[in-house]
C-alpha positions in Angstrom: -37.0 -21.3 -30.9 -33.5 -21.6 -29.4 -31.3 -24.5 -30.4 -29.7 -26.7 -27.8 -26.1 -25.7 -27.2 -24.1 -28.9 -27.0 -21.1 -26.8 -25.9 -22.5 -24.7 -23.0 -20.1 -22.0 -21.7 -21.0 -22.5 -18.0 -19.9 -26.1 -17.4 -19.2 -25.6 -13.7 -22.9 -25.6 -12.8 -24.0 -29.3 -12.7 -27.5 -28.8 -14.1 -29.2 -32.2 -14.3 -31.5 -31.0 -17.1 -28.5 -29.9 -19.1 -26.7 -33.3 -18.5 -29.8 -35.1 -19.7 -30.0 -33.0 -22.9 -26.3 -33.7 -23.5 -26.9 -37.5 -22.9 -29.8 -37.6 -25.4 -27.8 -35.5 -27.9 -25.0 -38.1 -27.6 -27.4 -40.9 -28.6 -28.5 -39.2 -31.9 -25.4 -39.6 -34.1 -24.7 -43.2 -33.1 -28.4 -44.1 -33.6 -28.4 -42.6 -37.1 -25.4 -44.8 -38.0 -26.9 -47.9 -36.6 -30.1 -47.3 -38.6 -28.1 -46.9 -41.8 -26.2 -50.1 -41.1 -29.4 -52.0 -40.9 -31.0 -50.3 -43.9 -28.0 -51.2 -46.0 -28.1 -54.8 -44.9 -31.9 -55.0 -45.3 -31.6 -53.7 -48.8 -29.0 -56.3 -49.7 -31.2 -59.1 -48.3 -34.5 -58.0 -49.7 -33.2 -57.3 -53.3 -30.6 -60.1 -53.3 -27.8 -57.6 -53.8 -24.1 -57.8 -52.9 -22.5 -54.5 -51.8 -19.1 -56.1 -50.9 -17.4 -54.4 -53.9 -18.3 -51.1 -52.2 -15.6 -51.9 -49.5 -12.0 -51.0 -49.4 -9.7 -52.7 -52.0 -6.1 -51.7 -51.1 -4.1 -49.8 -53.7 -6.8 -49.8 -56.3 -8.7 -46.7 -57.3 -12.0 -48.7 -57.4 -11.4 -49.4 -53.7 -11.1 -45.8 -52.6 -14.8 -45.1 -52.1 -14.7 -47.9 -49.5 -12.9 -45.7 -47.1 -16.2 -44.0 -46.6 -18.6 -46.7 -47.6 -17.1 -49.9 -46.1 -18.3 -49.4 -42.4 -21.9 -49.5 -43.7 -21.5 -52.9 -45.5 -21.6 -56.2 -43.6 -21.5 -59.8 -44.8 -24.7 -60.8 -42.9 -26.8 -59.9 -39.8 -24.5 -61.8 -37.5 -21.6 -59.7 -38.7 -23.8 -56.6 -38.4 -24.9 -57.2 -34.8 -21.3 -58.0 -33.7 -20.3 -54.5 -34.8 -23.5 -52.6 -34.0 -23.5 -53.2 -30.2 -20.0 -52.0 -29.4 -20.2 -49.3 -32.0 -23.3 -47.8 -30.3 -21.9 -48.0 -26.8 -18.4 -46.6 -27.6 -19.6 -43.8 -29.9 -22.2 -42.7 -27.4 -19.6 -42.5 -24.7 -17.4 -40.5 -27.0 -20.0 -37.9 -27.7 -21.0 -37.7 -24.0 -17.6 -37.3 -22.5 -15.5 -35.6 -25.2 -18.1 -33.1 -26.2 -16.1 -30.4 -28.0 -13.7 -32.8 -29.8 -16.1 -35.8 -30.2 -17.0 -35.3 -33.9 -13.4 -34.6 -34.8 -12.2 -37.8 -33.0 -14.9 -39.9 -34.7 -14.2 -38.6 -38.2 -10.5 -39.0 -37.8 -10.8 -42.6 -36.5 -13.3 -43.3 -39.3 -11.1 -42.0 -42.1 -7.7 -43.0 -40.8 -8.6 -46.6 -40.3 -10.0 -46.9 -43.8 -7.1 -45.0 -45.5 -4.5 -47.1 -43.7 -6.2 -50.3 -44.8 -6.3 -49.0 -48.4 -2.5 -48.3 -48.2 -1.4 -51.4 -46.3 -4.1 -54.1 -46.5 -4.2 -57.4 -48.4 -5.6 -57.5 -51.9 -9.2 -58.2 -51.0 -12.4 -56.4 -50.3 -12.5 -55.2 -46.7 -16.0 -54.5 -45.3 -17.6 -53.8 -41.9 -17.5 -51.2 -39.1 -15.1 -53.0 -36.8 -12.2 -50.8 -37.8 -14.1 -47.9 -36.3 -15.1 -50.0 -33.3 -11.4 -50.9 -32.6 -10.5 -47.3 -33.0 -13.1 -46.1 -30.4 -12.2 -49.0 -28.0 -8.5 -48.1 -28.2 -9.2 -44.4 -27.8 -11.4 -44.9 -24.6 -9.0 -47.5 -23.1 -5.8 -45.4 -23.6 -7.6 -42.2 -22.6 -8.9 -43.7 -19.4 -5.3 -44.8 -18.4 -3.7 -41.5 -19.4 -6.2 -39.4 -17.5 -6.5 -41.7 -14.5 -10.2 -40.8 -14.5 -12.6 -42.9 -12.5 -15.4 -43.1 -15.0 -13.2 -43.4 -18.1 -11.2 -46.1 -16.4 -14.5 -47.9 -15.6 -15.5 -47.7 -19.2 -12.1 -49.0 -20.2 -12.5 -52.0 -17.9 -16.0 -52.7 -19.3 -14.6 -52.6 -22.8 -11.9 -55.0 -22.0 -14.2 -57.3 -20.1 -17.0 -57.4 -22.7 -14.8 -57.3 -25.8 -11.6 -58.9 -24.5 -11.5 -61.2 -27.4 -11.0 -58.2 -29.6 -7.3 -58.4 -28.8 -7.0 -61.5 -31.0 -8.7 -59.7 -33.9 -5.5 -57.7 -34.2 -3.6 -60.8 -35.5 -3.9 -62.7 -38.9 -5.6 -65.7 -37.3 -8.7 -66.1 -39.5 -8.1 -65.5 -43.3 -11.6 -64.2 -43.9 -11.3 -61.5 -41.2 -9.8 -58.1 -41.9 -7.3 -57.9 -39.1 -5.7 -55.0 -40.9 -8.9 -52.9 -40.2 -8.7 -53.9 -36.6 -5.1 -53.1 -36.2 -5.1 -49.7 -38.0 -8.3 -48.7 -36.2 -6.7 -49.5 -32.9 -3.5 -47.6 -33.8 -5.6 -44.6 -34.9 -7.4 -44.6 -31.6 -4.2 -44.9 -29.6 -2.5 -42.0 -31.4 -5.6 -39.7 -31.0 -5.8 -40.6 -27.3 -2.2 -39.5 -26.8 -2.6 -36.4 -28.9 -5.7 -35.2 -27.0 -4.5 -36.4 -23.6 -4.7 -32.8 -22.3 -8.3 -32.2 -23.3 -10.4 -31.6 -20.1 -13.3 -34.0 -19.7 -16.1 -32.1 -18.2 -18.2 -34.2 -15.7 -19.6 -34.0 -12.2 -17.4 -35.5 -9.5 -18.7 -38.0 -7.1 -18.7 -36.8 -3.4 -16.3 -39.6 -2.4 -13.8 -38.5 -5.0 -13.0 -35.4 -2.9 -12.7 -37.3 0.4 -9.1 -37.8 1.7 -7.6 -41.2 1.7 -7.7 -42.9 5.1 -4.1 -44.0 4.6 -2.9 -40.5 3.7 -1.0 -38.9 6.5 -0.8 -35.2 7.3 -0.5 -32.8 10.2 -2.7 -33.3 13.2 -5.5 -30.9 13.9 -7.8 -31.4 16.9 -6.7 -34.9 17.3 -7.4 -35.9 13.6 -5.1 -36.6 10.7 -5.4 -34.0 8.0 -4.3 -34.5 4.4 -1.3 -32.6 3.2 -2.9 -31.6 -0.1 -6.7 -31.8 -0.3 -7.8 -31.4 -3.4 -6.2 -62.0 -56.2 -9.5 -62.3 -57.9 -10.6 -58.9 -57.1 -14.3 -59.8 -57.3 -14.3 -62.8 -55.0 -11.9 -62.1 -52.2 -13.7 -60.4 -49.3 -12.4 -59.7 -45.8 -14.9 -58.8 -43.2 -14.1 -56.8 -40.1 
């Protein structure tokens, strides 16, 4: 049985069945993460456990595992849902549009946001997946602007419209919120968007994208205008993010 090739060689043929396979493939990885988020929180609630000390604690060796573990740990279901929805949307878009580099981008944002918090965060336990969420949101927003791509710009606008309040999460307004995770995640996403700005996003163009602009002037042909170019207490201080 042949395995589905997520990176097909012939990307010029707009095969609807192939696009559908790629879309469903893009749902798999985010869905697994969301499931694990809920399983961890459910385990905490059912067995009356507290996994907060599995988060990132800056400049302490005991906080190093949190670089990997902290995105799976949330303070409650409200905190979990607040991260789960944007995480699912943004990561699905990442795997769909940035196929060949999507896993690399995701892993880099995941690790860089955690490592920077460990190096430059307050002395407290930092938990939650919003560092990754901010990284993905920043990556999509900056990439959409740099590429001037219709769909990516639309996604960027949706991100800003739905999660516009995320901007305030970059500042130390609430003492129990890990603004460091938000800030470093956003910086990681921005840097990666700039670094991979020349990566070609493969997608089918809309018919109207190839139509000339009505205001664009060019040489006359048969009476029509033609375009020129068609084309402290370590155990009790917890920051959530």
